[in-house]
N, C-alpha and C positions, 0 to 999 in steps of 0.2 A: 576502505570498505569495498566489498564486491557488490555493486548495484545490479539488480535484476528488474527487467520490465515484464509486465504481464503479456502473455500471449494474446490477450484480448484487447490490446492497445489499439486505438483507432488512429485515424489520420493517414494521409497519403504517404508520409515518411515514417509512420509508426512512432511518432514523437509526442502524441497527445496522451500522456499517461503519467501515472505515478510510478516511481521506482522504489524498490524496497531492498534494504540490506539487513542481513541477519548477523548478529554477533552477541556480545554481552547484553545489548539492547537491540530492539528492532527499530530501524530508521526508515522513514518514508519522506520522499521529496518529489517536487514537480520536475519532470524531465526537461521541461522547457526553461527552467530557471534553477539549475542545480546550485548555483552560487548563493541563492537566497537562503539556504540552510535546509535543515531537515527536522522533522518531528521525531523524537526518540522516545520510545516507551519500553517498559519491561516486557519480556516475552510473554508472560502470563496475560498482560493487558492486550497484547496483539492477538493472542489466541481467543480471548473472550470477544474481542471486536469481530474477528473474522468468522467466529462461530455463528454470529448473528446474520451473516450475509447469505442471501439466496439469489438465484437468477431473477426472481421477481422483485427483489429489493430487500430491505432489512426484514428479518424475521419478526413476526408479531408475537410469538409465543412468550418471549421474555418481558413483554410489556405488562 
């Protein structure tokens, strides 16, 4: 899988983040512990999840 890090990752070494890989599923893992495994979800579920995110936090319109 081709893992990507967010351009908004924090930390001095840019290693405090979640990595995401896109394919038949969308996988997410902790960049500090990649061997611990990844959460995989269907692309539609990932789109629904990310559609709820805003700079201020989760969107409240869907609640």
